[in-house]
C-alpha positions in Angstrom: 5.8 -23.4 8.7 3.9 -20.4 10.0 1.0 -20.7 12.4 -0.8 -18.5 14.8 -3.7 -18.7 17.2 -5.5 -16.5 19.6 -8.6 -16.6 21.8 -10.8 -14.3 23.9 -12.7 -14.7 27.1 -16.3 -13.9 26.7 -18.2 -11.9 29.3 -20.1 -15.0 30.1 -17.1 -16.0 32.1 -18.1 -13.8 34.9 -20.5 -16.5 36.2 -17.6 -18.2 37.9 -16.9 -15.2 40.1 -18.5 -14.9 43.5 -21.8 -13.0 43.2 -23.6 -14.0 46.4 -26.4 -11.4 46.3 -27.5 -12.4 42.9 -27.2 -16.1 43.6 -29.2 -15.8 46.8 -31.8 -13.7 45.1 -32.4 -16.1 42.2 -30.1 -19.1 42.2 -32.1 -21.3 39.9 -32.9 -18.6 37.3 -29.3 -17.3 37.2 -28.0 -20.8 36.5 -30.5 -21.3 33.7 -29.7 -17.9 32.2 -25.9 -18.3 32.4 -25.6 -21.7 30.8 -26.4 -20.8 27.2 -24.1 -17.7 27.5 -21.3 -19.9 28.6 -21.7 -22.3 25.7 -22.0 -19.4 23.3 -18.8 -17.9 24.7 -16.9 -21.2 24.3 -18.2 -21.6 20.8 -17.2 -18.1 20.0 -13.7 -18.6 21.3 -13.2 -21.8 19.1 -14.5 -19.9 16.1 -12.2 -17.0 16.7 -9.3 -19.5 16.9 -10.3 -21.2 13.7 -10.6 -17.8 11.9 -7.1 -16.7 13.0 -5.6 -20.0 11.9 -7.3 -19.8 8.5 -6.1 -16.2 8.1 -2.5 -17.2 9.0 -2.6 -20.1 6.5 -4.0 -17.7 3.8 -1.2 -15.2 4.4 1.4 -18.0 4.3 -0.1 -19.3 1.1 0.0 -15.9 -0.6 3.6 -15.2 0.5 4.7 -18.7 -0.6 2.9 -18.4 -3.9 3.8 -14.9 -5.0 6.9 -13.7 -3.0 9.2 -16.1 -1.2 9.2 -19.9 -1.2 11.3 -22.0 1.2 13.6 -24.7 -0.1 16.1 -27.1 1.5 19.4 -28.4 0.1 19.5 -32.2 0.0 22.7 -32.7 -2.0 26.3 -31.3 -2.2 26.3 -30.0 -5.7 26.6 -26.4 -4.6 29.2 -26.8 -1.9 30.9 -24.6 -0.7 28.2 -22.0 -1.4 25.3 -24.1 -0.1 25.6 -27.1 2.2 23.4 -30.1 2.8 21.0 -29.1 5.5 20.7 -25.5 4.4 17.2 -24.0 4.2 16.8 -20.9 2.1 14.2 -18.5 0.7 13.8 -18.1 -3.1 12.6 -14.8 -4.4 9.9 -15.5 -6.9 9.6 -11.8 -7.9 13.2 -11.6 -9.3 12.4 -12.9 -12.8 8.6 -12.6 -12.9 6.2 -15.5 -12.9 5.9 -18.5 -15.1 3.5 -21.4 -14.8 6.1 -23.1 -12.6 6.1 -20.2 -10.2 2.8 -21.6 -8.9 3.8 -25.2 -8.7 4.7 -26.7 -5.3 3.7 -29.5 -2.9 2.9 -29.6 0.8 4.4 -32.7 2.5 4.5 -34.1 6.1 7.1 -36.6 7.2 8.0 -37.3 3.5 4.4 -37.9 2.5 2.8 -35.6 -0.1 -0.3 -34.0 1.3 -1.2 -31.5 -1.3 0.0 -30.4 -4.8 -0.7 -27.0 -6.3 0.0 -26.2 -10.0 1.5 -25.8 -12.4 -0.9 -23.4 -14.0 -1.7 -23.6 -17.7 -0.1 -20.6 -19.4 3.0 -19.9 -21.4 5.8 -17.3 -21.1 6.5 -15.2 -18.1 4.6 -12.3 -16.5 6.5 -9.3 -15.3 9.5 -11.0 -16.8 13.1 -10.3 -15.7 16.2 -11.9 -17.0 18.6 -13.9 -14.7 22.1 -12.4 -14.5 25.2 -14.4 -15.0 26.3 -15.7 -11.6 22.8 -15.8 -10.0 22.0 -18.9 -7.9 18.5 -20.0 -9.1 16.0 -22.7 -8.5 14.5 -24.3 -11.6 12.4 -27.3 -12.6 14.4 -30.2 -14.1 13.7 -30.2 -17.9 13.3 -34.0 -17.9 11.1 -34.1 -14.8 9.2 -30.9 -14.1 8.2 -32.1 -10.6 11.9 -32.0 -9.5 13.6 -28.8 -8.2 17.2 -28.1 -8.9 19.4 -25.3 -7.7 22.5 -24.2 -9.6 24.4 -21.1 -10.7 23.7 -19.4 -14.0 26.8 -19.6 -16.2 25.6 -19.2 -19.7 23.0 -16.8 -21.2 21.1 -17.2 -24.4 23.5 -17.3 -27.3 26.6 -17.9 -25.2 29.2 -20.6 -26.0 30.3 -22.6 -23.0 33.2 -25.0 -22.7 35.3 -26.7 -20.0 38.9 -27.6 -20.7 41.0 -29.3 -18.1 38.5 -28.1 -15.5 38.8 -24.5 -16.5 35.6 -22.7 -17.7 35.5 -20.8 -21.0 32.7 -18.4 -22.0 32.5 -17.3 -25.6 36.1 -18.5 -26.1 37.5 -16.5 -23.2 38.9 -18.2 -20.2 37.1 -17.4 -16.9 39.6 -16.1 -14.4 40.1 -18.3 -11.3 42.6 -18.2 -8.5 43.6 -20.9 -6.1 42.7 -20.1 -2.5 42.9 -22.0 0.8 41.6 -25.6 0.6 38.0 -26.3 1.6 37.9 -28.6 4.7 34.7 -30.7 4.8 33.0 -29.6 8.1 30.9 -32.7 8.8 29.5 -36.0 7.5 31.4 -39.1 6.5 34.2 -37.1 4.8 34.7 -34.7 7.7 38.2 -33.2 7.7 38.9 -34.0 4.0 40.7 -31.2 2.1 39.5 -30.2 -1.3 41.0 -27.7 -3.7 39.1 -24.5 -3.7 39.2 -21.7 -6.3 37.7 -18.2 -6.6 36.1 -17.9 -10.0 35.2 -14.5 -11.5 32.7 -14.2 -14.3 33.0 -11.6 -17.1 30.4 -9.4 -15.3 32.5 -9.3 -12.2 30.5 -11.8 -10.1 32.9 -14.0 -8.1 32.3 -17.1 -5.9 34.1 -20.2 -4.7 34.2 -23.5 -6.6 35.6 -26.9 -5.6 37.8 -29.1 -7.8 37.9 -32.5 -6.1 40.1 -34.3 -8.6 41.5 -34.1 -12.1 40.0 -35.9 -15.0 36.4 -35.7 -13.9 33.6 -36.7 -16.2 32.9 -33.1 -17.2 36.4 -31.6 -16.9 36.7 -31.6 -20.7 33.5 -30.9 -22.7 32.5 -30.0 -26.2 31.4 -26.4 -26.9 27.8 -25.8 -25.8 25.8 -23.3 -27.7 23.0 -22.0 -25.5 19.7 -21.8 -27.4 17.5 -18.7 -27.4 15.4 -18.4 -24.3 17.6 -20.9 -22.4 20.3 -20.8 -19.7 23.4 -22.9 -18.9 23.6 -24.0 -15.3 26.5 -25.4 -13.3 27.1 -26.4 -9.7 29.9 -24.9 -7.7 31.1 -28.4 -6.6 32.3 -29.0 -10.2 33.2 -32.7 -9.9 30.0 -33.6 -8.0 27.2 -31.8 -9.9 24.8 -33.0 -12.5 24.1 -29.8 -14.4 23.8 -28.4 -18.0 27.1 -30.1 -19.0 25.1 -33.4 -19.0 22.6 -32.8 -21.8 20.7 -36.0 -21.4 20.1 -35.5 -17.7 19.8 -31.7 -17.3 20.9 -29.8 -20.4 19.8 -26.3 -21.2 17.1 -24.8 -19.0 14.3 -22.9 -20.6 13.4 -19.6 -18.9 9.8 -20.9 -18.1 11.4 -23.5 -15.9 13.0 -21.0 -13.6 11.2 -20.6 -10.2 13.3 -17.8 -8.7 16.6 -16.6 -7.3 18.0 -17.9 -4.0 18.3 -15.0 -1.5 19.0 -15.9 2.1 19.8 -18.9 4.3 17.3 -18.8 7.2 18.3 -22.2 8.8 21.0 -24.8 8.6 21.8 -28.0 10.4 24.4 -30.7 10.4 23.5 -34.3 9.5 23.6 -35.4 13.2 20.8 -33.0 14.2 17.4 -34.6 14.4 14.1 -32.8 14.6 12.7 -35.3 17.2 15.8 -35.2 19.3 15.9 -31.7 20.8 19.2 -32.3 22.7 21.0 -32.5 19.3 19.9 -29.0 18.3 22.5 -26.8 20.0 25.5 -28.6 18.5 23.6 -29.6 15.3 22.6 -26.1 14.2 25.1 -24.2 12.0 24.6 -20.9 13.8 27.2 -19.1 11.7 25.2 -19.7 8.5 21.9 -18.4 9.7 20.7 -15.4 7.6 23.7 -15.5 5.3 23.2 -14.5 1.7 22.8 -17.5 -0.6 25.2 -16.6 -3.4 
């Protein structure tokens, strides 16, 4: 997404300026002498441009690989925290590096152009532990080519359960309070009102969740015992999220599968905005979400 280019004008360019005394003195010799300098200058300008572009690509590669990687949100499982059409940066330094930290693809118009990683090593380097309540990107355990983004609810050794839509951690109810309904801002369900709650985890982290209806598939669950080295993830849109409650589809997430922590939303657009239709940009961009924290 980053690009840069530059150029320079070689001194050979002075041949286009009026220099009548020199031309009159030796017109033929001057023309022969200037021609190779002009070609050299043009070639030098092209080479300088290529070098700058390559340097910019190298810098972008290093930043993406070791520091911040951009992701977009294609589904509504994290509404109201994250919306479809949000673009955010994920901090890859937050929890150290695993082999999946260096695993990404470069695509153009939906076609995969280049795939890098994963590297062949185990464990994490400069390891840090996700905190309860962090919003993280991880590789789907059943398909390590697929990225998921959810909230960390359970830590290694925790017991997690949902009863009548209410979350329990280690046998203790997680406090939640009803707040103003969430009104769907755009899309086919625009204007629909959904029950919204503020949920507060034992460590004091609070955030909003949605409860679309009673009796959802995962509103009543067994007790999940989080294995060592694993985490229990849930989406904030509780009735519309495939997460660790579904053991066959997501299940517990090993710490090696975690890519990084979501940090900031750098761009967001509504469904009606189209990249190739510039006149849709002013109304299609969610200006109020730009540079918001992604938690």
